[in-house]
Each structure stands twice: as C-alpha cells, then as structure tokens.
N, C-alpha and C positions, 0 to 999 in steps of 0.2 A: 508634065504632071503638076508643075509648080503653079500653073495658072488656073488649074481645074477647080480648086477649092473656092477661090473668090467667085468663079462663074456659078458653081453650085449654090454658094451663099446667096448671091444675087437673085438667082432663080427662085429660091425658096422665099426670099424676102419680098420679092417683087409684088405678089398678091397682097401682102400686108400693106405695103406702101400705097398700092392702087386703092385699097379699101379705105386706107386713112385719109388719103387725098380727096376721096369722093364722100366720106362720111358727112352727113348733114350737120349743120351748126345747131347746137342745142340752145334754145332760147326759152326762158320762162317769162310768161306775161301774166298780168293780173288785170281783171276788169271789176268795176264796182257795182254794176246794175245789170239785171237780166232784162234788157229792153232792146228794141230794134236799133237805136243809135250805137249800141255797143256790140252789135252782132257781126261786124266785118270779120273777126277772127273765125267765127262759125262758118261764114260763107267761104272763107278762104280754105278752111279745113275740108269742107264738103266738096269743093270744087278742085281739090288737089293742088292748090297754089303753094302751099308750104313745101310740098315735095318738089314742085316745079323750081322753086327758088332755093332748094337745098337747105331747108330749115326743119329741124325737129322742135316743134313748138308745143309747149304745154301751157294751157290757159287755166288760171286759177281765179275763182270768184271770191272776192272779199267785199262785203258791203261797206260803204263809206269812203269818200275820197281821202280823208285824213289818215285812215288806217292803211290804205293802199299806198299813200306817199311815204309812211313810216316803213312799210315793207320794202319799197323801192330804195329808200336811203339806207336801209339796213342790209341790202345786198341779196334780199330774197327773190328778186326778179330784176330783169334788165329792161323791161318795157311794160308800160301800163297804159290802159284805155279807161279813162275815168273823167269825172268832172274836175274843173280847174281849181276849185277853192282850196283844197288841201295842199296841192303843189305850190300855189302862189303864197299861201301862208308860210309854208316851209321856206321858200326863197326869201320872203320878207324877213324872216327870223334868222337868216344867215346861211341856209342850206342851199347855196348857189350852184351846187352840182345838178340840181333839178333843171330840166330844160324841155320845152315843148318842141316837137319836131313835126307836128301835123294836127289837123283838126278834122272832126267829123260834124260837129254842130256847134255853131257860134251864137245861137239864141236859144232861150228856154221854150220848151213845147209841153211843159207839164200843164195839167189843168186841175181845177178843183171840182170834185164830183161829190154829190150828196143825194139823199133821198127824201122822201116825205114832203113836208111843207118848206124845206130848205130850197129856195130858188135863186136867191140873190146873194152877192158877197156879204151884204149887210146882215143876212139872216144867220151868218156864222158867228156872230157875236155871242160869247159865252159857250161856244162849242169846242169840242176836241177834234183835232185834225190829225190823220195818220200821215206821217212822212217816213221815208226809209231810214234816215239818220239825222240827228241834230247836227247841223254843219254841212249837210250834203245838199245835193241839187234841189230835191223836193222841198227842203226846209227853206232854203234861200228863195226859191220861187214863191212859196206861200207868203213869206214876209213881204217881198217886193210887190206881189200882186195885190194883196190885202191893204198894204199902206196906200195904194191908189184910191182906196175907198174909205180912208180914215180909220182903219183898224190896225192896232199894234199888238204884237205878241205879248203874252202874259197879261196884259191889261184887258184885252178883248177876246182872246182866244188862246187855246193851249195846244200843245203837241203831244202826240204818242209816237214813239219810235217803233217802227215795225220790223226793221231789218232789211227790207226790200220792196220792191213795187208789188210782187204777188202777195206778199204778206199783208201790205197796206190795203189791197183789195179784199183780202180775206177778213181783215178787221172791219172793214166797212160792211161787207156782206153779212157778217155775223152779228152787227150792231154794237161792237165794242167802241167804235167811234162814230160820230155823226157825219163826218166828211173825210175825204182822202185826197192828197196830192198825187196824181197818177200820170205816168208817161205811157204813150203808145207801146204796145197794144193793150195795156191794162185799163186804160180809161175806156176804150171801145168795148171791152168785156164787161165793164161796169154798166155801160148804157145798154148792153144787151140783156142785162139782168134787171132793168127797170130803174136804175139810177139816172140822174140828170146832171149836166154841167151847170154848176153854180158860177164858174168862171172859166172860160175857154182861153187857155194860156197862149196858143199860137198867135192869136189876134194881137196880143200885146207887143210881140216882137222884142222881148227884153234881151239886150245884148248880154252875152255871158259865155265864157268857155265851158260850155255844157258838156261836151265830150271831146276829148283830145288825146293824142298819143304823147306820152311823156316818158322820158328816159333820164339817164344821167349823163352829163358831159364826159365823165370818166369812162363810161361804157362806150361812147362814140370814139373816144381817143383809143381804146384798146381793140374795139371790134367795129370799125367803120363799115366794112363791107357787109357784115351781118345785119346791122341796122338798116343799111341801104336795101338789101334783099328783102327784109321784112316790110319796109315801106312800099317797095314795088308790089309785093304780094297784097298789101292793103289797098293799093291804088287799083289793082285789078279786081279786088273784092268790091270796092266802091263802084266800079263800072257795072258789075253784076247787079249790085243793089239798085242801080238806077235804070237798068235795061232789061232785066230778066225777073219780072214780078213772079212768075210761076216758081222759079228756083227759090226765090227769097221766101215765098210762102211755104215751101217745103221744108226749108231750113228752120224758119221760125216755128213751124209746127213741131218739128223734132225737139228743138232745144226749149221752147216755152210752153209746149203742149197746148197750143192754141191752133185748132184746125178748122174752126167755123170761117167760111170764106167771107161772110159779112163782116166779122170782127177784123180779119186780116186786111180786107179792103178799106175799112174805116181808118185803121191804124196806118197803113201804108200811104193812103191818100193824104193824110194829115201830116205825117212825118217826113216823107220824102222831099218835100218842098224846102225843109229846113237843113237837109244833109248836104254837105260839101262834096260835089262830084270829083274835085281835084285835091281833096284833103287840105284845103286852106285853113290856116289858123290865123284869125283876124285880131289885129291889135285892139280894136274897139271892144272885142269881147273880153280880152285880158284886162283892158283898162277898167272896164265896169267891175270886174272882180277885185281889182286893186283899190277902187274907190269904195267898195263895200268894206274891205278890210281896214281901210284908213279911218273909218269911223271909230274903231276900237284900238288900232295900232298905227300911230303917226308914221312909223317907218315906212309904210307902204307908199306915202307921198314921194318918197325919194327914189322909188323904183319906177322905171319906164316899162311899158308893155314890150317893147322891142327887145330889151335885154333878157327877157324870158324865153326868146325864140331862137332856134337854130334852124334855119330854113334850107340848109344845104341840100337835103334829099329832095324836097319839093322843087327847088331851083334846078337840080340836076335833071329831074324828070321833065321839066319844062324846056330846058336848053337842048337836051338831047333828042327831043321829039317823042320821048316815050309816052307822054300824055296824049299828044296829038295822034299818034299811031293807035293807041289804045282805044280812043274815042272815035277813031274813023272806022273801027271794026263794027259790024253790025251784030 
C-alpha cells in the first residue's frame, strides 16, 4: 500500500505534464506595414506552419518602424517584421540588444504615383506626397528617389503622414494629396484606378533593409529554440511565397482585401523579384541605412553592418540542409 499513492499521483499528473511539454511556445510579433513583403506571417498562419513548429503566434500591426522598435525594446514583443531604419537608429543610440536575424527585402520597391498632369518627378515640385510615416520606409524612399532628380524635402515638396499604405492610397484617391509613395499591391491598385507612375522605384534598386526580422539578443539567449522554430516557419512561408502564387493571392486577398487578379498579378510580378528566397539579410542594405543615419548622427559611422546581424539561424538552415531540402520539394 505504501507505494500506491505515488503511483496514483503520477497517473493523475502525467496528462498535465504531457500537455505542458507539448504546449506551443507563445510568441508575440509586430509588423509595420500591410504589404506583400510583410505577409510571411499571414502565409505561415494560413498554411498551418506555426502549428507545425509548435508556436502560438500573435501578430500585431503598428505603423512605423520607430514605434515597432520601441515596442520591441519595451518587451511588448519578441519578434518584429519591419523596415530597418528604426532598429538601426536604436542600435546607434546605444540599444545594442536589437539584432537582425533574417531579411525579406534588401532593396526598396516603393513607387511614386500621381494623377492628372503629373508625369515626371520634376512635376512634384511644390506638391504634397503621402507617406505612411515620417521616418518610415516610404518617407526614406521618397527622399532618396527625388534627390536623384534634384528635389529636396521641405524646399521642393512636403509630406503628409497617412498611417499606412492603404491610407496613403485613400488620400491620393480622395484628392487630399497630389502624389503618394506606395508599395505593392497598393501601387497596382492605384494604377487600376487611373493613376500613373511618376517614378517606378524597383528600377532604382536602392539598397536598404526594407523588410527584416528583428528581435533582441536577450530573447535569443532565453528562448533560442523558439526563435529557431519561428525562423524555420518563415523559411517555409518564403518557399510558399515564391512557388505557390494561387495560395499567395488567396492570403493577400483575405488580409489586404484585394481580390482583382490583374492587381495581384501586377503586384506579385513586381515584388517577388526583390524578395529573398532564403531570408538573407545583406550587409550592403544595412550599410546604406547606416550611411543615411550618419548624415544627422555621426555615431552611425562607428557601427558596422555586420555587428547588427546574428545569422545563426540562417547558417543552421544552410548547414543542416534544411534550405536545400525545402527548395528541392515541388
């Protein structure tokens, strides 16, 4: 009789222990734009990849890289998918816990769209341009693109913060601004409504950490396996993005409410060429971001692009053959 109680206790506790051992890891993520390049978590959710990799993932939308970075550093999330500028600025200012673990897009693919008689970049002189946020990707792109045509912000054109890509498109369509900096598929939707490209951004191939996976070194130290599982799920989502156009359209239609095939075709054909199939984060993209920051903050000159990156998960997927096996599948 003496051994019966421990046995009963174990039998009662065993289901609880089994459930605890198999309970998915909770992970909060943030993304900063409702665009195709930040849709990998949507793909993973709809394809059941988070469940496959034992992750209970909650994705939150916050417009603006700088605000997303603040939320990450404040502990409100463990992973972010956003433009690099806010994260790099934070690192330059001393928040070295920030680290890039993967990339989706290392060049800018925004375009400037307008209507009426506005047909050339020079026609935007004196005009107001909608961008998602000051300091965000569309803001940075507009400055860099128009500088190539001799136009400077404040002196030659001004900005209106819209809060996001769909909102910038809405401002353009309602006449609240004369032009807008848009990312696929919003630019294709604008063209479908009679607007024209004033400047087609993908042709410029401006290096920039446009969309990247960013976390904290302290998160990796505490939960390395969880981050690894997440990155594997994202790698599988990237394979879907590049190989299953029909599924991608279904997901984008659900989350972006864009169902017109002509618009989805235009967006996909333009954007897919810029997306990284194996989630590479390129040093030249981060270096371009550092150089932009160095104009106003000399501390950026002392930071190297490489120190912003922790490539352990990408390296592991390469060395283990995970990437090769994934891309060998039809």
